[in-house]
C-alpha positions as CSV (number, residue, x, y, z in Angstrom):
1,X,-33.8,-95.6,-96.1
2,X,-32.4,-96.8,-99.4
3,X,-34.9,-98.3,-101.8
4,X,-34.3,-99.8,-105.2
5,X,-37.1,-99.7,-107.7
6,X,-40.8,-98.9,-107.7
7,X,-41.7,-102.4,-106.4
8,X,-41.0,-101.2,-102.8
9,X,-43.1,-98.1,-102.9
10,X,-46.2,-99.9,-101.8
11,X,-44.4,-101.4,-98.8
12,X,-43.1,-97.9,-97.8
13,X,-46.5,-96.3,-98.0
14,X,-48.2,-99.1,-96.0
15,X,-45.5,-98.6,-93.3
16,X,-46.3,-94.8,-93.4
17,X,-50.0,-95.4,-93.1
18,X,-49.6,-97.8,-90.2
19,X,-47.7,-95.1,-88.4
20,X,-50.5,-92.6,-89.1
21,X,-53.0,-95.1,-87.7
22,X,-51.1,-95.4,-84.5
23,X,-51.2,-91.6,-84.3
24,X,-55.0,-91.8,-84.2
25,X,-54.9,-91.7,-80.4
26,X,-54.0,-88.0,-80.7
27,X,-57.5,-87.5,-82.2
28,X,-56.7,-86.4,-85.8
29,X,-59.5,-85.7,-88.2
30,X,-61.0,-88.9,-89.6
31,X,-61.0,-87.6,-93.1
32,X,-58.2,-85.8,-94.9
33,X,-58.7,-83.8,-98.1
34,X,-56.5,-85.1,-100.9
35,X,-53.9,-87.0,-99.0
36,X,-50.5,-86.3,-100.6
37,X,-47.7,-88.6,-99.8
38,X,-44.2,-88.2,-101.1
39,X,-41.8,-91.1,-100.9
40,X,-38.2,-90.4,-101.6
41,X,-36.4,-93.3,-103.2
42,X,-32.6,-92.7,-103.0
43,X,-29.9,-94.6,-104.8
44,X,-26.3,-93.6,-104.0
45,X,-23.5,-94.5,-106.3
46,X,-19.8,-94.0,-105.4
47,X,-17.2,-94.3,-108.1
48,X,-13.8,-95.7,-107.4
49,X,-11.1,-93.0,-107.2
50,X,-9.4,-92.3,-110.5
51,X,-6.2,-90.5,-111.0
52,X,-6.4,-87.2,-112.8
53,X,-3.9,-84.7,-114.0
54,X,-2.9,-82.3,-111.2
55,X,-1.4,-79.7,-113.6
56,X,1.2,-77.1,-112.9
57,X,3.9,-79.8,-112.7
58,X,2.7,-80.6,-109.2
59,X,4.8,-83.5,-107.8
60,X,1.8,-85.2,-106.4
61,X,-1.0,-87.6,-107.3
62,X,-4.5,-86.3,-107.7
63,X,-7.4,-88.6,-107.2
64,X,-11.0,-87.8,-108.1
65,X,-14.0,-89.5,-106.6
66,X,-17.6,-89.0,-107.7
67,X,-20.8,-89.5,-105.6
68,X,-24.2,-89.6,-107.2
69,X,-27.5,-89.9,-105.5
70,X,-31.2,-89.1,-105.7
71,X,-34.5,-90.2,-107.4
72,X,-37.8,-88.8,-106.4
73,X,-41.2,-90.6,-106.6
74,X,-44.4,-88.7,-106.1
75,X,-47.4,-90.8,-105.0
76,X,-50.8,-89.2,-105.0
77,X,-54.3,-90.5,-104.2
78,X,-56.8,-90.0,-106.9
79,X,-59.9,-89.8,-104.8
80,X,-60.8,-86.6,-102.9
81,X,-61.0,-88.1,-99.4
82,X,-59.4,-91.0,-97.5
83,X,-60.6,-92.6,-94.3
84,X,-58.1,-93.1,-91.5
85,X,-59.6,-96.6,-91.0
86,X,-58.3,-97.8,-94.3
87,X,-54.6,-97.6,-95.0
88,X,-54.1,-100.2,-97.7
89,X,-52.9,-99.2,-101.1
90,X,-54.9,-99.9,-104.2
91,X,-55.5,-98.7,-107.7
92,X,-56.6,-95.3,-106.4
93,X,-53.0,-94.3,-106.3
94,X,-51.1,-93.0,-109.3
95,X,-47.3,-92.8,-109.5
96,X,-45.4,-90.0,-111.0
97,X,-41.7,-90.8,-111.5
98,X,-39.3,-87.9,-111.8
99,X,-35.6,-88.7,-111.7
100,X,-33.3,-86.1,-110.2
101,X,-29.7,-87.1,-109.9
102,X,-27.2,-85.1,-107.8
103,X,-23.5,-85.4,-108.3
104,X,-20.6,-84.3,-106.2
105,X,-16.9,-84.8,-106.8
106,X,-14.1,-84.8,-104.3
107,X,-10.4,-84.2,-105.1
108,X,-7.6,-85.7,-103.0
109,X,-4.1,-84.3,-103.6
110,X,-1.6,-86.9,-102.3
111,X,1.8,-85.4,-101.8
112,X,3.1,-87.8,-99.2
113,X,6.8,-88.6,-99.2
114,X,7.5,-86.2,-102.1
115,X,10.6,-84.5,-100.7
116,X,8.7,-81.3,-100.3
117,X,10.3,-78.4,-98.5
118,X,7.1,-76.4,-98.5
119,X,3.4,-76.8,-99.4
120,X,3.2,-76.1,-103.2
121,X,1.4,-72.8,-104.1
122,X,-0.1,-74.6,-107.1
123,X,-2.3,-77.0,-105.2
124,X,-5.6,-77.1,-107.1
125,X,-8.2,-74.7,-105.7
126,X,-10.9,-77.4,-105.5
127,X,-8.9,-79.8,-103.4
128,X,-11.0,-81.4,-100.6
129,X,-8.3,-83.6,-99.0
130,X,-4.6,-82.5,-98.9
131,X,-2.0,-85.0,-97.8
132,X,1.5,-83.6,-97.4
133,X,2.8,-85.9,-94.6
134,X,6.2,-87.4,-94.5
135,X,8.1,-84.5,-96.1
136,X,10.5,-81.9,-94.9
137,X,8.1,-78.9,-94.6
138,X,9.3,-76.4,-92.0
139,X,6.8,-73.5,-92.5
140,X,3.2,-73.2,-93.5
141,X,2.5,-69.9,-95.2
142,X,-0.9,-68.3,-95.8
143,X,-0.3,-68.2,-99.5
144,X,0.0,-72.0,-99.6
145,X,-3.6,-72.6,-98.6
146,X,-5.5,-69.3,-99.0
147,X,-7.1,-70.5,-102.2
148,X,-8.2,-73.9,-100.8
149,X,-11.7,-73.0,-99.7
150,X,-13.2,-76.5,-100.2
151,X,-10.7,-78.4,-98.2
152,X,-12.1,-80.6,-95.5
153,X,-9.0,-82.6,-94.4
154,X,-5.4,-81.5,-94.1
155,X,-2.7,-84.0,-93.2
156,X,0.7,-82.3,-92.6
157,X,2.0,-84.8,-90.0
158,X,5.6,-86.1,-89.9
159,X,7.3,-83.0,-91.2
160,X,9.6,-80.5,-89.5
161,X,7.0,-77.7,-89.2
162,X,8.1,-75.1,-86.6
163,X,6.0,-72.2,-87.6
164,X,2.5,-71.6,-89.1
165,X,1.3,-68.2,-90.2
166,X,-1.5,-66.9,-88.0
167,X,-3.9,-66.7,-91.0
168,X,-2.8,-69.8,-92.8
169,X,-6.3,-71.4,-92.3
170,X,-8.2,-68.2,-92.8
171,X,-10.3,-69.5,-95.7
172,X,-10.7,-73.0,-94.5
173,X,-14.2,-72.8,-93.0
174,X,-15.2,-76.2,-94.3
175,X,-12.3,-78.1,-92.8
176,X,-13.2,-80.7,-90.2
177,X,-9.9,-82.7,-89.7
178,X,-6.3,-81.4,-89.2
179,X,-3.3,-83.6,-88.6
180,X,-0.2,-81.7,-87.4
181,X,1.4,-84.4,-85.3
182,X,5.1,-85.3,-85.2
183,X,6.4,-81.8,-86.1
184,X,8.5,-79.3,-84.2
185,X,5.8,-76.8,-83.1
186,X,6.4,-75.0,-79.9
187,X,3.4,-72.7,-80.1
188,X,0.3,-72.1,-82.3
189,X,-0.8,-68.6,-83.2
190,X,-3.9,-67.5,-81.2
191,X,-5.7,-66.6,-84.4
192,X,-5.0,-69.8,-86.2
193,X,-8.3,-71.5,-85.7
194,X,-10.5,-68.4,-85.7
195,X,-12.2,-69.4,-89.0
196,X,-12.2,-73.2,-88.8
197,X,-15.8,-73.3,-87.5
198,X,-16.5,-76.9,-88.6
199,X,-13.3,-78.4,-87.1
200,X,-14.1,-81.7,-85.2
201,X,-10.7,-83.3,-85.0
202,X,-7.3,-81.8,-84.3
203,X,-4.1,-83.8,-83.8
204,X,-1.1,-81.8,-82.6
205,X,0.5,-84.7,-80.6
206,X,4.2,-85.3,-80.6
207,X,5.3,-81.7,-80.9
208,X,6.9,-79.3,-78.4
209,X,3.9,-77.2,-77.4
210,X,4.1,-75.6,-74.1
211,X,0.5,-74.5,-73.8
212,X,-3.0,-75.4,-75.0
213,X,-4.0,-74.0,-78.4
214,X,-6.5,-71.2,-78.5
215,X,-9.7,-72.6,-80.0
216,X,-12.5,-70.6,-81.6
217,X,-15.5,-70.7,-79.2
218,X,-17.9,-71.0,-82.2
219,X,-16.6,-74.6,-82.9
220,X,-19.4,-76.7,-81.4
221,X,-17.4,-79.8,-80.5
222,X,-13.9,-81.0,-80.9
223,X,-11.5,-83.9,-80.2
224,X,-8.0,-82.6,-79.5
225,X,-4.9,-84.9,-79.4
226,X,-2.2,-83.1,-77.4
227,X,-0.2,-86.0,-76.1
228,X,3.6,-86.0,-76.0
229,X,4.1,-82.3,-75.8
230,X,5.6,-80.0,-73.1
231,X,2.4,-78.6,-71.7
232,X,2.7,-77.8,-68.0
233,X,-0.5,-76.0,-67.2
234,X,-4.2,-76.0,-68.1
235,X,-5.3,-72.5,-67.2
236,X,-6.4,-71.7,-70.7
237,X,-9.4,-74.1,-70.3
238,X,-11.0,-71.6,-68.0
239,X,-10.4,-68.5,-70.2
240,X,-13.0,-66.8,-72.3
241,X,-12.4,-68.7,-75.6
242,X,-13.2,-72.1,-73.9
243,X,-16.3,-71.0,-72.0
244,X,-18.8,-71.9,-74.7
245,X,-16.7,-74.6,-76.1
246,X,-17.7,-78.3,-75.9
247,X,-15.0,-81.0,-76.0
248,X,-15.7,-84.4,-77.4
249,X,-12.3,-85.4,-76.2
250,X,-9.1,-84.1,-74.8
251,X,-5.9,-86.2,-74.8
252,X,-3.3,-84.4,-72.8
253,X,-1.4,-87.5,-71.7
254,X,2.4,-87.6,-71.5
255,X,3.0,-83.9,-70.9
256,X,4.5,-82.0,-68.0
257,X,1.3,-81.5,-65.9
258,X,1.9,-81.5,-62.2
259,X,-1.5,-80.3,-60.9
260,X,-4.9,-79.0,-62.1
261,X,-6.2,-75.7,-60.8
262,X,-9.6,-76.2,-59.1
263,X,-11.3,-73.6,-61.4
264,X,-10.2,-75.8,-64.4
265,X,-11.6,-78.8,-62.7
266,X,-14.9,-77.1,-62.3
267,X,-14.9,-76.1,-66.0
268,X,-14.1,-79.6,-67.1
269,X,-17.0,-80.8,-64.9
270,X,-19.3,-78.4,-66.7
271,X,-18.1,-79.5,-70.1
272,X,-18.0,-83.3,-69.7
273,X,-20.3,-84.3,-66.8
274,X,-23.5,-84.6,-68.8
275,X,-22.0,-85.1,-72.2
276,X,-20.3,-88.0,-74.0
277,X,-16.6,-87.5,-74.1
278,X,-13.3,-88.3,-72.5
279,X,-10.2,-86.8,-70.9
280,X,-6.9,-88.7,-71.0
281,X,-4.4,-87.5,-68.3
282,X,-2.1,-90.4,-67.8
283,X,1.7,-90.2,-68.1
284,X,2.0,-86.8,-66.4
285,X,4.3,-86.2,-63.4
286,X,1.5,-85.5,-61.0
287,X,2.4,-84.0,-57.6
288,X,0.1,-85.3,-54.9
289,X,0.5,-82.6,-52.3
290,X,-2.0,-80.2,-50.6
291,X,-2.8,-78.6,-54.0
292,X,-4.5,-81.8,-55.0
293,X,-7.0,-81.5,-52.1
294,X,-9.2,-79.1,-54.1
295,X,-9.0,-81.4,-57.1
296,X,-10.0,-84.4,-55.0
297,X,-12.9,-82.5,-53.5
298,X,-14.1,-81.4,-56.9
299,X,-13.7,-85.0,-58.1
300,X,-14.6,-87.0,-55.0
301,X,-14.8,-90.1,-57.2
302,X,-13.1,-91.1,-60.4
303,X,-15.3,-89.2,-63.0
304,X,-16.7,-91.3,-65.8
305,X,-15.2,-89.1,-68.5
306,X,-11.6,-89.5,-67.3
307,X,-10.4,-92.6,-69.1
308,X,-7.3,-93.2,-67.0
309,X,-6.6,-92.5,-63.4
310,X,-4.2,-89.9,-61.9
311,X,-1.2,-91.7,-60.6
312,X,1.2,-89.8,-58.3
313,X,4.7,-89.1,-59.4
314,X,5.8,-87.3,-56.2
315,X,6.3,-87.3,-53.2
316,X,8.2,-90.6,-53.0
317,X,5.9,-92.1,-50.4
318,X,2.9,-91.7,-52.7
319,X,4.7,-92.5,-56.0
320,X,2.6,-94.8,-58.2
321,X,-0.5,-94.5,-56.1
322,X,-4.0,-93.7,-57.4
323,X,-4.9,-90.2,-56.3
324,X,-8.5,-91.0,-55.7
325,X,-7.5,-93.7,-53.2
326,X,-5.3,-91.4,-51.1
327,X,-6.9,-89.8,-48.0
328,X,-6.7,-86.0,-47.8
329,X,-4.6,-86.2,-44.7
330,X,-1.8,-87.6,-46.8
331,X,-1.9,-84.8,-49.4
332,X,0.4,-82.4,-47.6
333,X,2.7,-79.5,-48.4
334,X,6.0,-78.8,-46.5
335,X,5.2,-81.7,-44.1
336,X,2.0,-80.1,-43.0
337,X,-1.5,-81.4,-43.5
338,X,-3.5,-78.5,-44.8
339,X,-6.7,-77.9,-46.6
340,X,-7.3,-75.0,-49.0
341,X,-8.4,-72.5,-46.3
342,X,-5.3,-73.3,-44.2
343,X,-3.1,-73.0,-47.2
344,X,-4.4,-69.6,-48.0
345,X,-3.9,-68.4,-44.4
346,X,-0.3,-69.8,-44.5
347,X,0.4,-67.9,-47.8
348,X,-1.1,-64.7,-46.3
349,X,1.1,-65.1,-43.3
350,X,4.2,-65.5,-45.4
351,X,3.3,-62.4,-47.4
352,X,2.8,-60.4,-44.2
353,X,6.2,-61.5,-42.9
354,X,7.9,-60.6,-46.1
355,X,6.3,-57.1,-45.9
356,X,7.6,-56.5,-42.4
357,X,11.1,-57.5,-43.1
């Protein structure tokens, strides 16, 4: 609640007292010794960003923004006792005004479209937002960002990044947003996100990734954009680092996924079924054969958290059809209609035949 001036304190306290009166049904004591009420009157001021000197001949713009807030009002009742039957304010209250102002500054370093070949080592240590998109950066080294402990947002999209040091983000515990889209990444180091415990948004879309990134299980919730990569399997979802992890969203559209293992389906159900979130799976070359039977049984109906449907790419007779509308009898392998148990038996038979030959 934002309040301007002392004239609104009486209104706030009357509201407070009305709430206390409604609580009377829980049988509180009818008299309270020296009722002390503290009303916090907050006023927030945001300054417009102003350009400041970056220093060190940095070919970037540095923008500083200042936030100020806080003013405390103590309201005390002069009398020793107050009855819960009377909640109106009168002259028995004295007001003690003490102004406490808090100030916080943020520094945005804007290096967009600056013909950079690497992230400058001279980025100010107190940077909170670093924008280095639309350059020609090919490599992110640890020394580039190791000193940036206050950073909360990194935008390195639209570069030519093909490699990131495994400990490039080691000191970035405060970061919550990372943009790495439209680069040339084929893989991300397993240790890359070990220390980004406050990360909530990761965009690595439009790269050449072949597998899901390894995410720190201490991250409470995360939206990951993985669209337009080369990912062909989702097994990592069921591995240890994802077991305590909660997705807000997972966009894995327009990749190379052909099927989803049933253990991954169960894991996705655990993560999303009773939480807000979404999975985007469209634009993948789904194969609607017998391996989809277990998926269909785990997801008998289109789950609410899957934003788009699964459309079959093959076989030809099912191309373009909604997987949820296809009877199990049509989800066949090698021209045979099989369920999971029959498929296992068929595979065992093939193994035994190979052993005897």
